[in-house]
N, C-alpha and C positions, 0 to 999 in steps of 0.2 A: 565493567562499563559497557562492553558491547551488547550484553544482554539487556541491560537497563536501557539501551538506546532504542533496540528493536522492541522491547516491551512498551515502552512509551508511543513509539510510533504505532504499534499494535493496538495500542488502547484507544488512540486517535481514531485509527481506523473503524474498529468496532462501532465507535459512535458515530462516526459519519455514515457507516451502513445503516445505523438504526435510524438517524435523520432521515437518510432516503426511503428507508421502508415505511417508516410511520405517516410520512406525508400529511403532518398535522396542520391544518389551515391557520390554527391558533399560533404557530410557531413562524419566526421569521427563520427561512432555512439558511439565509446567508449569516446572520447573527449566529444562530446555533452550530453552525459549522465552524466559524470563525474561534467559538468558545471550546469546541472539542479539540482544538490544538493547545489551547490554555489549560483546561481542565486536566489534560493528560501531560502537561509539563513538557511538552517534546522540545519547545526553544531552551529551555534551562538544560536539560540533560544534553541535547545536542552540543551545546557549549561545552559543557565537561568531556564529551565524547570528541571533541575536536582537539583537545588540549591532550588527550590519552593515545587517540588512536594513531596507528601508523597511517601513511599516506594513502596506501592503497585500501585499507577499510575505510579511512575518512572520505575518500572518493566514492566508495560503493555507498557509504551511509548517506552522502549528500544526495547522490543520484536517488535511493530511496526516497530521501525527504521532498526533493523536488517532485516526484511524482506522486507522494501523498499530499502534497499540497495542490497538484492539477486536481486530485479527487475532491480535495476540500472546495475547489472553486467550482467545481460542477455539483457536487452537493450544494452549495450556497445559491445556486441558480434555481434550484428546487427540483433538480432532476430526479427521478425514483430509481430505486435499484435496478428495474427492469429496463430501464432506456438504454437506447444505443449511445447516448452521451455517457451515461455513467459508465457502461463498460469500456468504451473507448478510453476513458482514464483510468479504469479499475485493472484492467489486465496489464497494462506497461507498468503500473505500480507494482503489482504481483511479481512481474518478471524482476523487478528491481528488488524486491524483498528476498528473491532466492538469490540473486547475485550478491547481496550483502551477505548472507549465510554462507556462500561457497567463499567470499574474500576472507571471512572471518576463519573458517575452518583452514583454508590455505595457509593463513599467518599462523594458527596455532598449530600446524605442521601435522593435522589430522588429516585423514583420508578425505579428499574431496569427492564429491557425489556429482551426478548428472540428474536432468530430469529422467532418463532410463532406469535410474536406480528405483524409481517409484513407479516405473511402467507409463510413464507420462511421453508426450511427444516435446512439449516445450514448457518453460517455467510459468509462462503468463496464464495457463489454465484455460484458454479459449478451447481448446478442445475437449475440457471436461465441463464446461459451463454450459448447462441445459438452455438457458436464454440464448447464446450465441450460436450454439447447434441449431436451435430451432431457426434463428435467422438465416442461418447459412442454408439448411434445408429448404426454407421456404422462397429463398433467393431474395430476401428484403434486404 
């Protein structure tokens, strides 16, 4: 169930990124972003997840879901994938995805890992994001 949940969330996230990248004038971004949640069946999987998940993993999953919805709201406004608004929602979401993975690994008594395990500074990926790095470099 844990993998099914993160997979549904990931499918939705992929669709949201596609909407943000395409910027198709013929597409209503709010309608498309809302449809992404339905098409990925995130709500249905989330309900089954809450029945089976431990309290710690359920909390981490809910936080990840809440941040996914924040990305959905931003994409629904028509924000492109290179916009500051998109990245302000995206990086906290990414941080919560990794927190979910850590919570699942801890529950399964597997060895936990940290961003340093991958040579990263933080889970949110801002240090590896070329768009955010350029903004920070340019002072924007």
